[in-house]
N, C-alpha and C positions, 0 to 999 in steps of 0.2 A: 504494500500500500504506500503510495507516495505521500510522505509525511513532511511536516515542517522541520527545519533543522533545529539542533540543540535539545532534542528530547532526551538525550543521555545526561544532560546537565542536572545539577541539583539546583532547584529554584526556590526563591523566597518571596513572600509578599505579605502585606497586611490583609488578614482575613476578615476583620471587622470593619465597619464603616469608618471612614476618616473623620476626624474631629475629636474634640475633648470628650472623654468618657471615663467611667470608673475603671474599666478594664479594656485592654486591646489585645487581640490575638494575632500573632505572627506565625505563619505556616511555612515550613521547609519541607520539600519533597524531592526524593532522588536517592540514588545509591549511596551518596556520601552525606545524607542528611544528619545521621546520628553523629558521625565524626565531626562535621562542621559545628553542630550544636555543642558537642563536648568541648571543642576548642574555646568557645566563648562563654561556657557555663562553669561557674564555681559552685560545686556541691558534690553529689555523688558522681562516680565515673559512669557516664551514660552508656558507654560501650558495653558495660557489663550488666545492664538492666534489661528486664523482660519487657515484652510488648504489653501495651495497655497498662502502663504504670505511670504514676505522676510523682514528680520530684521537685522539692523546694530548693531554691538557691539564688544565685545572683548572675546577671549577665555582666561580663567584664570586657574591657579593652585594655590589654596590658595590665597595669596596676589600677586602672580607673574602674570603679564600680558604676555601672550605668543604671541598673534597676534591680529590684527584688522581684523575682518571678516564680512562676510554677511552670514546669516543663512536662508535657505529655508525650509519651512515645508510642508509636504504632509501627510495627515492623512488617516489612514485605507485604504479602498478600492480605494481611489483616488490616490494612489501612484503607482509607477512602480511595487513594490513587492506585493502590496495588503495588506500591513501592515504599521504602522507608520514609516515614513522615514524622516530623516533630512539630508540635504546636507550643509556642511560648506565650504564656498569658502574663502580661505585664500591666503596669499602670497606663491609663489611657491618655497620656500626654502625647500629642503629635510629635513633639521634639524627642521624647524618650523612645517612642516606637520607631521613629525615623533613624535614630541612633542605633537601635538594635539591628534594624535591617542593614544599616551601613556596615556594622562589624561582621554581620553574617556574610555579606558580599566580600568583604576583605578576607574572610576565612575560606572563601572558595565557592560561594553560592552565586547564582545569577538571578537578577530580577525577573519575576514571572511575567509572561504575556497574559492578556485577558483570557480567562477561561482555561488556562493551561493545566491547572490541577484536575479539572473535570475531563479535559482532553486526555490526560494520562490515564484517568480512571477508565475511559472508553478504550484506549489502546491496550490497556492491560486486562481487559475483559471484565472489569468490575461493573460496568454499565454498557448497554448497547446504545446506539446513537439516539434513538427515540427517547430513552431514559435520560441520557445526558442533556438533551434539549429540554426535558421536563424539569431539570434542575433550575435552569434559567427561568422557566415559567413559574416555578414555585417561589423563587426569590422575588419575582416581579408581581406576584399575585396580590391584587388589591380588593378581593372580595372572597367570600366563603366558597362560592361556586368555582372561581378560578383556582383557589387553593386545593379544593377537593379533586377537581379535574386533573390538575398537575400532579397531585399526590398519587392518584390512580395510575397515571402514566409512568411515574417514577417507580412505582411498585411493579411495573411490568405488565399492566392490564392490556395496553395497546399492543405491546410486543408479543404477548401471548396469543392474542387474536391473529396477528400476522403470521406467527410461527405455524399455527394450525393450518392456515391457508397455504402457506409455502410448502409445508411437509406433504400435504395432500397432492399438490401439483408436482412436487419432485418425484413422488412415488409413481405417478402416472408417466411422467417424462422418462423415468428409468425403464419402464416397460416398452415405451415406444423406441427408445435407444436400443433395447434388446432386439426388437423386431428388425432394426437396421442391420444387426449382425447376422440375421438369418434371412436376409432379403431374397436370396436365391431359392429359398424353400417356401416362400409365400405363406408364412405363418403370421398369426395375429395374437400377440400376447396381451395387448391392451384392449379391453372390451370397449368399443366405441359408444355403446349405449350408456355404460357407467361413466365414461368420460364426458358425455353430454350432460349427464346429471351433475357431475362434479363442476363443470364449467358454469352451469346454470346456478348452482349454489354459490360458487365463487363470485359470479356477477352480483347476486343478491346481497351477499355480505359486503362486498366492496362498495356497492351503491349505497348501502345503509351507512357505511363509514363516510362516504362523500356527502351524503345528505346531512350528516351530523355537523359538518363544518360550519354551516350558517350559525348554528347554536354555539359551537365551539368558539368561533370568531367573536361572537357577541359576549360570551363569558370572558374571554381573554382580554378583549380590547374595550369592553363596555358598549352600551347602547347610546347612541347620540339622539337626543330629543330636542327638536326645535319648537319653541313656543311661538306661534304665529297669531296675529290678530290686529285689529284696528288700534290706533292710538287710544289709550285710556280703557282698553278692554279688560285690563287687570293682569297683564302678563307678568310684570315685575312683582305684583302682589302674589300671584300664583307661585312664582319662583320662590319667594320668601316663605309661603305656606308649605310648599313641598319640602323645603330645607329646614323648616321650623326655626328660621332665624332671619334677621333683617339684612339680607345680603344686597338687595338691589334698592336703589332710591325710588320711592313711590311718590308721585305727584299728580294732582288733578290737571296739570298743564299738559296738553297734548304734545307728543313728540319729545318727552323728557329723555327717553332711551334713544341715544343716537348710535351707539355701537353695541355689539353683542357682549353679553356677560355669560360666562360659563362656570358651572359648579357641578359637583358630583353628588349623587344620591344612591344609597344602597337600598334596594327593594328585594326582600327575600333572598339575600345573598348574591344578587346580580347588580353590577354597577351601571347606573344610568348617568350619562353626561348631559345635563340640562343646559340649553342655550336660550337665554332670554334675548329676543330680537327687537329691533326697532318696529314701532307700530307702522302698519302699511295703509297708506291712503294714496290714491293715484294723482291727486292734484295739489301736492305740496309745492310751495314756492321757495322753500328753504333748501339750498344746495346740499348742505351737510346732512339734513334729514333724508333727502333723496338718495344720498350715498348709503345711508343706514338702511333704507328700504330695499335697495338693490342687494345689499349684503344679507338682509333677512331672507330674500327669495333664494339666494345662493345657499344659505344654510338649510333652508327647507328642502332643497333639491338633494343635498348631500346627506341629510339626517336619516337615521334608520326609522325614526318615528316623528310624526308631526302632530303637535297638539294645536288644533285650530280653536282658539278661544274666542267665543262670541259674547258680546255684551248683551245681557237680557233686556236692557233698556234701549238698545239700538240694534235690532236684529237684521238690519239691511246689510247684506254682505256682497254687494255688487262688485267690490274690488277683488274678490277672491275666486273668480272663475278659473284662474290658472291653477288652483289647487286640485282641480278635478283629475289631472294627470297623476296625482300622488294619492289617489283615493285609498289604495290598498294599505298605505302606511299611515293614514290620518285618523286621529281620534278627535271627533268634534265635541267640544265641551261648552256648555252654557254657563257663563259666570254671572254673578250678581243675581242668582235665582231667588234670593230672599227679597228682592225688590219688586217682583212681579207676581201676579196671581198664579197659583199652581196650574190652573187650567190653560194658561198660555205657554207652558213649558212643553216643547215638542222635541226635545233632545234626550237621548238615552242617559247621558251623564250631565247632571246639573249640579253646580257647586256655588259656594260663596267663598272665594279666595280670601276675602277680608276677614270673614268670621271663621275660616278654616272648616267650613261645613262640607262633608262628603269628599274630603281629600283622599281618604283611604280607598274609596271606590275608584277614583281616578288612578291611583297607584296600582290597583288590581288590574285595571284596564291596560295600563302601560306594560305591566308584566305579561299579561295575556297576549298583547299584540307582539311583544318581542320574543317571548319564549313559547307560548302556546300551551304548555303543560308543565307540570312539576319536573324539575331537573333531576335525573338519576345520575349522579356523579360516579356511581359505581359501574355504570356501563361505559363503553368506550366512546369518547367524544373527541373528534379530530379538531385540534386547535391550531395546528401548524400549517402554514401555507406551503411549505416544502413537502410535507406529507400529502396534502391535498393534490398537489401537482403530480406526485408519483402515483397516487391512486387513480388519477385521470388517465395516466399512461397505461396503467394496468387494465382499465376498462377498454382502452383502444386495442390492447393486445388481445383481450377476450373477444372483442368484435372480430378481429382478424382470425382468431382460432375458430370461432363459430362459422364464419364465412368459408373458411378452408374445409371444415367438415361437411358443410352443405354441398361443396363441390368435390367431395371425396378426395381431397388432396392426400398425397402419400405422407407417411410418418415423418420423413426427413424434412418436408416443408412445414408440417405442423410444429415440429420441434423448434423452428426458428422463433415463432411467436410465443411458444411456451417458455422458452429461455428468456425472451424479452419480458414477459410477465414476472418470471422469477427474479430477474434482475431488479426490477423496480420494487418488488416486495422486499428484496434484500437491501436495497439502497436506503429504505426508510430506517431500518435498524442497524445498518452498517455491516450486514453479513456479506456484502460484496464490496469490492474496492470502491471507495468514495473519493472523488477528486479532491486534491489538496486545496484548491481554491474554495470548494464547498465547505470543507472542514474549517478552513480559516474564517469563512464568513460565519459559520455556526458558532464557533467558540469565541470569535472576536466580539460577539454581542454580550458576552459574560463580563461581569466585573472582574478586575484584577484581584486575585486572592481566592477565586472560586474556579 
């Protein structure tokens, strides 16, 4: 496999977030990690200690004591990276932690690249590639659903599903390969009817994974929600009501909101990114307001969900015919419902943003529009665009296999597309050779120290 250079070096990096803290952790990994740590540690001889032991002492540079620390040892395959690893827990002063890294480098370590610890875990067989990517997703998780989905993938849920698919296809491919060895005898080891059933099941399961990407992408990146309406419809008041805080300026003066305001809201473990937009009216003479209106329309187009807020005291919505094209993602909400007779309310969701009446019903509608059903984070949900692309390539290969069988193609020709499907199944988990640039891109997104 074509790897990045320097993977035999012993690397060092800060494993905790930069900045002042009570404790900071510095990680070393590589063949010489124990020896390098022992050079700069005054306490027990680390070379004689067992794996998974913790030792108190001091980090020194010559005669200078840098910090009082606790050192944790993880030897060889028993570590996260699959190689000798040392974690130094010191006081969380950026100066002290920087100094410890400095003396570790002077003792023979190299500064780690982003994601290099997890890359080594992958290369040493501690994680497959899909699990390694889940590490980054888990670190970046900003909601319960994102955390649970990443954790399921890290535990190998997605990889296990792919392994089953790949093993079934490999078994059949082996039988077709065997047929090629006996081509002169016109024998058929691979039952074509069973293969049709296998391919049908494979398509069904891959399609299910592909269909889960919309949900997975929403879980991972959040749902964007544009709040659209006339000036003074109560958009900023609604934003404040949803957030339960005074985030946006509220005024009776039309056109107060000139630019978008963005905030996040967690509903049932899913992150929603709320966008309060400028009020839309077609005949404003204010140049700045018109720019805000244009931006509002752009946000509506890009958003996953549109909340079209209608003022109950002014239900003429002639300026919003353009919203018809986004009907599938629009939730129409009547605001100020407390100011009109119940008999005049003709919308499914009616609220009073000012009094915070029926806000929960709106939140339920947002969740339903975005997710559609309760999320089962124990099932496999595809959240990674690279995985989605590979699954699409697998479907293309299945199409070619099915077409070939319809035309009674010989086994050697079918094998080409079977191998292609196997390649893309293996590319997701790293069971086949993955291009160096792809690995660089994947691990380059990690923080240094992970």
